[in-house]
C-alpha positions as CSV (number, residue, x, y, z in Angstrom):
1,M,-17.0,25.6,30.4
2,R,-14.5,28.4,30.0
3,T,-12.8,29.5,26.8
4,R,-9.6,31.4,27.4
5,M,-7.7,33.6,25.0
6,I,-4.2,34.1,26.3
7,S,-2.7,37.4,25.0
8,P,-1.7,38.1,21.4
9,L,1.6,36.6,20.4
10,Y,3.9,36.7,17.5
11,L,5.1,33.2,16.4
12,C,3.9,29.7,16.6
13,V,5.1,26.2,16.0
14,C,3.5,22.9,15.1
15,V,4.8,20.5,17.8
16,V,2.6,17.9,19.4
17,Q,2.2,16.2,22.7
18,P,2.5,13.3,22.8
19,I,5.5,14.0,20.6
20,T,5.1,12.8,17.0
21,Q,8.3,13.9,15.4
22,R,10.9,12.1,13.4
23,V,14.2,13.4,14.7
24,S,17.7,12.1,14.1
25,R,21.3,13.3,14.4
26,I,23.1,13.3,11.1
27,P,26.8,13.5,10.5
28,H,27.2,17.0,9.2
29,P,29.9,18.3,6.8
30,A,32.7,20.0,8.7
31,S,32.1,23.3,6.8
32,R,29.0,24.0,9.0
33,T,27.7,23.6,12.4
34,C,24.3,22.0,12.7
35,F,21.9,21.9,15.6
36,P,21.5,18.5,17.3
37,S,18.1,17.9,15.8
38,V,16.7,17.3,12.3
39,V,13.3,18.4,11.3
40,K,11.1,15.8,9.5
41,V,7.9,16.9,7.9
42,S,5.9,14.0,6.6
43,A,3.5,15.0,4.0
44,C,0.9,13.6,1.6
45,I,-0.4,14.4,-1.8
46,R,-3.9,15.6,-1.9
47,H,-5.3,17.4,-4.9
48,S,-1.8,18.7,-5.7
49,S,-1.2,20.2,-2.3
50,W,0.8,19.2,0.8
51,T,-0.8,18.4,4.1
52,L,1.4,18.9,7.1
53,K,1.9,15.8,9.2
54,S,4.5,16.4,11.9
55,A,7.4,18.6,12.7
56,W,10.4,19.2,15.0
57,V,11.6,22.5,16.3
58,A,15.3,22.8,16.0
59,A,17.3,24.5,18.7
60,V,17.0,27.8,16.8
61,L,13.3,27.5,17.5
62,A,12.3,27.8,13.9
63,I,8.6,27.9,13.4
64,L,6.7,25.4,11.2
65,L,3.2,26.5,10.0
66,P,0.7,25.3,7.6
67,A,0.4,27.9,4.9
68,S,-3.4,27.9,4.9
69,A,-5.2,30.2,7.4
70,S,-8.2,27.9,7.3
71,N,-7.0,25.2,9.7
72,R,-9.8,23.9,12.0
73,V,-9.9,21.8,15.1
74,V,-12.2,18.8,15.3
75,A,-12.8,17.1,18.6
76,W,-14.8,14.0,19.7
77,G,-15.3,11.8,22.7
78,A,-16.0,13.0,26.3
79,G,-17.0,16.6,26.8
80,T,-19.3,17.2,23.8
81,T,-21.5,18.8,26.4
82,F,-20.8,20.8,29.5
83,N,-22.3,19.1,32.5
84,P,-20.3,19.4,35.7
85,A,-22.7,16.9,37.3
86,D,-21.0,14.4,35.1
87,K,-17.4,14.3,36.1
88,Y,-16.2,13.6,32.6
89,D,-18.3,16.1,30.6
90,Y,-16.6,19.5,30.9
91,G,-16.9,20.7,27.3
92,Q,-13.4,19.5,26.4
93,S,-14.7,18.4,22.9
94,M,-16.7,21.6,22.4
95,V,-14.3,23.5,20.1
96,P,-15.1,27.2,20.2
97,A,-17.0,28.2,17.1
98,T,-14.7,31.2,16.5
99,L,-11.5,29.1,16.6
100,T,-9.5,29.3,13.4
101,N,-5.8,29.4,12.3
102,A,-4.8,26.6,14.8
103,V,-1.4,25.1,14.2
104,Q,-1.3,22.6,17.2
105,V,-3.7,21.0,19.5
106,A,-3.3,19.2,22.9
107,G,-5.7,17.3,25.1
108,G,-5.7,16.9,28.9
109,G,-7.9,15.2,31.4
110,R,-10.9,17.3,30.8
111,H,-9.5,20.3,28.9
112,S,-8.0,21.2,25.5
113,L,-5.6,23.7,24.2
114,A,-4.9,25.1,20.7
115,L,-1.9,27.1,19.6
116,L,-2.8,29.6,16.8
117,A,-0.8,30.9,13.9
118,N,-0.4,34.3,15.6
119,G,1.1,32.7,18.7
120,T,-2.0,33.0,20.9
121,L,-3.4,30.1,23.0
122,V,-7.1,29.2,23.2
123,G,-8.3,26.8,25.8
124,W,-11.6,25.2,26.5
125,G,-13.1,22.6,28.9
126,D,-12.4,22.2,32.6
127,D,-10.9,25.3,34.2
128,S,-11.9,24.4,37.8
129,L,-8.2,24.5,38.9
130,S,-7.3,27.2,36.4
131,E,-5.6,24.8,34.1
132,L,-6.4,27.1,31.2
133,D,-4.9,30.2,32.9
134,F,-1.3,31.0,32.1
135,S,0.6,33.5,34.1
136,P,2.0,36.1,34.1
137,A,-0.6,37.9,32.1
138,G,0.7,39.1,28.8
139,A,3.1,36.3,28.3
140,S,4.0,35.9,24.6
141,N,5.7,33.9,21.9
142,Y,4.3,30.5,22.6
143,V,5.5,27.8,20.2
144,A,4.1,24.5,21.7
145,V,1.5,23.3,24.2
146,A,1.0,20.2,26.3
147,C,-1.7,19.1,28.7
148,G,-1.7,16.9,31.8
149,L,-4.7,15.7,33.9
150,Q,-5.4,19.2,35.3
151,H,-2.4,21.3,34.3
152,S,-0.9,22.6,31.2
153,L,2.5,23.7,29.8
154,A,3.5,26.1,27.0
155,L,6.8,26.5,25.4
156,R,8.0,30.0,24.4
157,T,10.2,31.0,21.5
158,N,13.0,31.8,23.8
159,G,13.2,28.2,25.0
160,M,11.5,28.9,28.4
161,V,8.6,26.9,29.7
162,A,5.4,28.5,31.1
163,A,3.0,26.5,33.3
164,S,-0.7,27.2,33.8
165,A,-2.1,27.9,37.2
166,G,-3.6,24.4,37.4
167,D,-3.2,21.6,39.8
168,N,0.1,21.7,41.7
169,S,-0.5,18.9,44.2
170,F,2.7,17.2,43.3
171,G,4.7,20.1,42.0
172,Q,3.8,19.5,38.3
173,I,3.6,23.2,37.5
174,G,6.7,24.1,39.5
175,V,9.0,24.6,36.5
176,P,12.6,24.3,37.7
177,A,14.4,27.5,38.1
178,G,16.8,28.3,35.3
179,L,15.3,25.8,32.9
180,S,16.1,27.1,29.4
181,N,16.9,26.0,25.8
182,V,13.9,23.7,25.8
183,V,12.7,22.4,22.4
184,A,9.8,20.1,23.5
185,I,7.5,19.6,26.4
186,A,5.2,16.7,27.7
187,C,2.8,16.3,30.6
188,G,1.8,13.2,32.5
189,F,-1.2,13.0,34.9
190,Y,0.8,14.7,37.7
191,H,4.2,15.3,36.3
192,S,5.9,17.3,33.6
193,M,8.9,16.9,31.3
194,A,11.1,19.1,29.0
195,L,13.6,18.1,26.3
196,K,16.5,20.5,26.0
197,A,18.4,21.4,22.8
198,D,21.5,19.5,24.1
199,G,19.5,16.2,24.1
200,T,19.0,16.0,27.9
201,V,15.7,15.7,29.7
202,V,14.4,17.5,32.8
203,A,11.4,16.2,34.7
204,W,9.5,17.4,37.8
205,G,6.4,16.7,39.9
206,G,4.4,13.6,40.5
207,N,6.9,11.4,42.3
208,N,4.6,10.4,45.2
209,F,1.2,9.8,43.9
210,D,-1.4,7.0,44.3
211,G,-2.4,7.6,47.9
212,S,0.2,5.4,49.5
213,Q,3.2,7.6,48.8
214,V,4.7,5.2,46.3
215,N,7.4,6.8,44.3
216,Y,7.3,5.7,40.7
217,G,10.2,8.0,39.7
218,Q,8.3,9.6,36.8
219,G,9.3,13.0,38.0
220,T,13.0,12.2,37.8
221,V,15.3,11.3,35.0
222,P,17.5,8.3,34.8
223,P,21.2,9.2,35.4
224,G,23.2,9.8,32.2
225,L,20.2,10.0,29.9
226,S,21.4,11.9,26.8
227,N,21.1,12.1,23.0
228,V,17.3,12.3,23.4
229,V,15.3,13.6,20.4
230,A,11.7,13.2,21.5
231,I,9.8,12.6,24.8
232,A,6.3,11.3,25.8
233,A,4.6,11.2,29.2
234,G,2.0,8.6,30.2
235,S,0.0,8.7,33.4
236,Y,2.9,7.8,35.6
237,H,5.6,6.8,33.2
238,N,7.8,8.3,30.5
239,L,9.4,7.5,27.2
240,A,12.5,9.0,25.7
241,L,13.5,8.4,22.0
242,K,17.2,8.5,21.4
243,A,19.0,9.7,18.3
244,D,19.9,6.1,17.3
245,G,16.2,5.1,17.2
246,T,16.2,3.3,20.5
247,L,14.0,3.9,23.5
248,L,14.3,4.3,27.3
249,A,11.3,4.0,29.6
250,W,10.9,4.6,33.3
251,G,8.2,5.1,36.0
252,L,5.2,3.0,36.9
253,N,5.4,-0.5,35.3
254,S,1.9,-1.9,36.3
255,S,1.2,-3.2,32.8
256,G,4.7,-3.6,31.4
257,Q,4.6,-0.2,29.9
258,T,8.3,0.4,30.8
259,N,9.4,-2.9,29.4
260,I,10.8,-2.0,25.9
261,P,10.1,-4.8,23.5
262,P,13.3,-6.7,22.6
263,G,14.8,-5.7,19.4
264,L,12.7,-2.5,19.0
265,S,14.7,-0.1,16.8
266,N,14.3,2.5,14.0
267,V,11.7,4.3,16.1
268,V,10.9,7.8,14.8
269,A,8.0,9.0,17.0
270,V,6.6,8.0,20.4
271,A,3.3,8.3,22.3
272,A,2.3,7.3,25.8
273,G,-1.2,6.7,27.2
274,A,-2.3,5.9,30.7
275,E,-0.5,2.6,30.8
276,H,0.3,1.8,27.2
277,N,2.8,3.0,24.6
278,V,2.7,3.2,20.8
279,V,5.7,4.0,18.6
280,L,6.1,4.8,14.9
281,K,8.9,3.2,13.0
282,A,10.8,4.5,10.1
283,D,8.9,2.2,7.7
284,G,5.5,3.8,8.7
285,T,4.4,0.9,10.8
286,L,3.5,0.9,14.5
287,Q,4.4,-1.2,17.6
288,A,2.5,-1.1,20.8
289,W,2.8,-2.6,24.3
290,G,1.5,-2.2,27.8
291,A,-2.1,-2.3,29.0
292,D,-4.7,-3.6,26.5
293,E,-7.9,-4.0,28.6
294,Y,-9.8,-1.8,26.1
295,G,-8.0,-2.8,22.9
296,Q,-5.7,0.2,22.9
297,L,-3.0,-1.9,21.4
298,D,-5.0,-3.9,18.9
299,G,-5.1,-1.5,16.0
300,A,-1.4,-1.1,15.7
301,A,-0.7,-4.5,14.2
302,G,-0.7,-4.5,10.4
303,L,-1.3,-0.7,10.1
304,S,1.0,1.0,7.6
305,N,1.6,4.4,6.0
306,V,1.4,6.1,9.3
307,V,3.1,9.5,9.8
308,A,2.0,10.6,13.3
309,L,0.3,9.1,16.3
310,A,-1.2,10.0,19.7
311,A,-2.2,8.1,22.8
312,G,-5.1,9.0,25.1
313,G,-5.9,7.5,28.4
314,W,-7.1,4.2,27.0
315,H,-7.2,4.8,23.2
316,T,-4.9,5.4,20.4
317,L,-4.9,7.5,17.2
318,A,-2.8,7.2,14.0
319,L,-2.6,9.7,11.1
320,K,-2.0,8.2,7.7
321,T,-0.2,9.6,4.7
322,N,-3.6,10.3,2.9
323,G,-4.6,12.7,5.7
324,T,-7.1,10.3,7.3
325,V,-7.2,9.2,10.9
326,V,-7.5,5.7,12.4
327,A,-8.4,5.1,16.0
328,W,-8.9,2.2,18.4
329,G,-9.3,1.3,22.0
330,A,-11.7,2.7,24.6
331,G,-14.8,4.3,23.2
332,S,-17.2,1.5,22.4
333,S,-16.8,-1.2,25.1
334,N,-19.9,0.0,27.1
335,N,-17.8,0.9,30.2
336,A,-19.3,4.1,31.6
337,N,-16.0,5.3,33.0
338,V,-13.9,5.2,29.8
339,D,-16.2,4.9,26.8
340,F,-17.2,8.2,25.2
341,G,-16.8,7.5,21.5
342,Q,-13.2,8.8,21.5
343,S,-12.1,6.0,19.2
344,T,-14.9,6.6,16.7
345,V,-13.4,9.0,14.1
346,P,-16.0,11.5,12.7
347,S,-17.3,10.6,9.3
348,G,-15.6,12.5,6.5
349,L,-12.7,13.7,8.5
350,T,-9.8,14.3,6.0
351,N,-7.0,16.7,5.3
352,V,-5.7,16.1,8.8
353,A,-2.4,17.6,9.8
354,Q,-2.1,16.5,13.4
355,V,-3.7,14.3,16.0
356,A,-3.9,14.6,19.8
357,A,-5.6,12.8,22.6
358,G,-6.8,13.6,26.0
359,A,-7.8,11.1,28.7
360,R,-11.2,10.4,27.2
361,H,-11.4,12.6,24.1
362,S,-9.6,13.1,20.7
363,L,-8.6,16.0,18.6
364,A,-7.5,16.6,15.1
365,L,-6.1,19.6,13.2
366,A,-7.4,19.7,9.7
367,G,-6.3,22.2,7.0
368,N,-4.9,22.8,3.6
369,G,-1.7,24.2,2.1
370,P,2.0,23.4,1.8
371,P,4.1,23.2,4.9
372,V,5.9,26.4,5.5
373,L,8.9,27.0,7.8
374,K,8.7,30.5,9.3
375,V,11.9,31.6,11.0
376,P,12.2,34.6,13.3
377,L,15.2,36.2,11.7
378,T,16.3,39.8,11.5
379,T,18.5,40.1,8.4
380,V,18.4,38.1,5.2
381,R,21.5,37.0,3.3
382,F,21.8,34.8,0.3
383,G,23.8,31.7,-0.4
384,T,27.2,31.9,-2.0
385,N,29.8,29.5,-3.2
386,G,27.3,27.7,-5.4
387,F,24.7,27.1,-2.7
388,A,21.1,27.9,-3.1
389,A,19.6,31.0,-1.6
390,G,18.1,30.5,1.8
391,L,20.6,32.0,4.3
392,A,19.4,34.3,7.1
393,T,20.9,35.7,10.3
394,R,19.7,35.9,13.9
395,N,21.7,37.4,16.7
396,G,24.8,37.6,14.4
397,R,24.6,34.0,13.4
398,V,23.9,32.8,9.9
399,Y,21.4,30.0,9.3
400,R,19.8,28.2,6.4
401,L,17.1,25.6,6.0
402,E,18.2,22.4,4.3
403,Y,16.5,19.2,3.3
404,V,17.0,15.7,2.0
405,N,14.4,13.1,0.8
406,A,16.1,10.3,2.7
407,L,18.4,10.3,5.8
408,T,20.8,8.0,3.9
409,N,21.5,11.0,1.6
410,R,24.3,13.1,3.1
411,T,24.0,15.9,0.5
412,W,21.6,18.4,1.9
413,S,20.0,21.1,-0.3
414,A,18.9,24.6,0.7
415,F,15.6,26.2,0.2
416,P,15.3,29.5,-1.7
417,L,14.1,32.2,0.6
418,Q,10.7,33.8,0.3
419,Y,10.4,37.2,2.0
420,G,7.8,37.6,4.8
421,S,6.7,40.4,6.9
422,G,7.2,41.5,10.5
423,G,10.8,40.5,10.7
424,T,10.1,36.9,9.6
425,N,11.0,35.0,6.5
426,R,9.2,32.0,4.9
427,F,10.6,28.9,3.3
428,T,7.9,26.9,1.4
429,D,8.3,23.4,0.1
430,T,6.2,23.1,-3.0
431,N,7.6,19.8,-4.3
432,R,4.7,17.4,-4.5
433,A,6.6,14.5,-6.0
434,V,8.1,12.9,-2.8
435,P,6.1,11.4,0.1
436,Q,8.3,12.9,2.8
437,R,11.3,15.1,3.5
438,F,13.7,15.7,6.3
439,Y,14.6,19.3,7.3
440,R,17.3,20.8,9.4
441,V,18.4,24.3,10.3
442,S,22.1,24.7,10.1
443,Q,24.4,27.4,11.3
444,W,26.6,28.4,8.3
């Protein structure tokens, strides 16, 4: 097993893969120009403190962090040991003992990545194809990570995508030239995707895999796809969540994974496994479809109060408002190829802020503290005309962070500004009376 520290960086963001955000486009007042995405942070009350659940990065690439520096990564399932003689045990669940301050985790085939609060990346597990090695050396300002079977992607604060030096058999690390303004990334087994700030999607790699040169189309994007606010990649299929809460799926349909259930709407987050999908609805319930040979769909029915989710190869994770995790699917069916305890949540795991899943292992980010939006801004200004403080500028443009408690409320409020250091500023939500809030960064 190799543990990699990828050069010190400056900023970080809490964005997950598979994507677990709630994003919507809202009609905005004519007096301001807002970015095409809205940030939702679902939170829970625990001993009078917030626990971060999920987040969206607006086009300005604002940075969402837990305030606590004590965040820890918990992993279980395959790879609790490092035994290359066993093709599944590459240490992907052996979290480095020195790992702290993580703000996002991602799981791949046999490797894991963590994004730290200082913008650095830490990887562990299989590095046989250099899937933990990012190039060029010294790259900085990572804000999100995603893992495929044996490749990885990282998103930078400038909206550019970096790929590891992992498997490129099907062009999955060949980031398209000129790709920019990216706000989210996703990895399938042998393909990659990026969501741009304008709501369009770019995909590459993996179009001719399974040994018979069958083209599933997962490395391309359906013509005219737009208004997308979240993406997820399965083994050989993709999901795109649109601003109106509807879905589009494409790619391999071996188990009906690209057949969207009739009438499905009000979706707020999506996750894709090997051949199954799970989505989170606005009411905190789940809907799942696709392959179910290991029960990877079974736990979704009747579950409520969910704020985030993740799908592994053949298992599923759900994060609840009380900071606990529920898992189901492969892990206990006595199949030596897929069962490694990945659906057995460690006893006593609480205060969870994010969940992620690899092919045969699971990860959780646990920590304390209120959610903090940390924005890389250069000059601070204050609200005028009766608006609350919370304005700041970047590159000559003026922004402010705003929130509502429900998307039906068209009157957005601004956060007071809290000064930070190093050219950054912090906005902290300390209101513990509401179960969730929706955030947006607007250009004033």
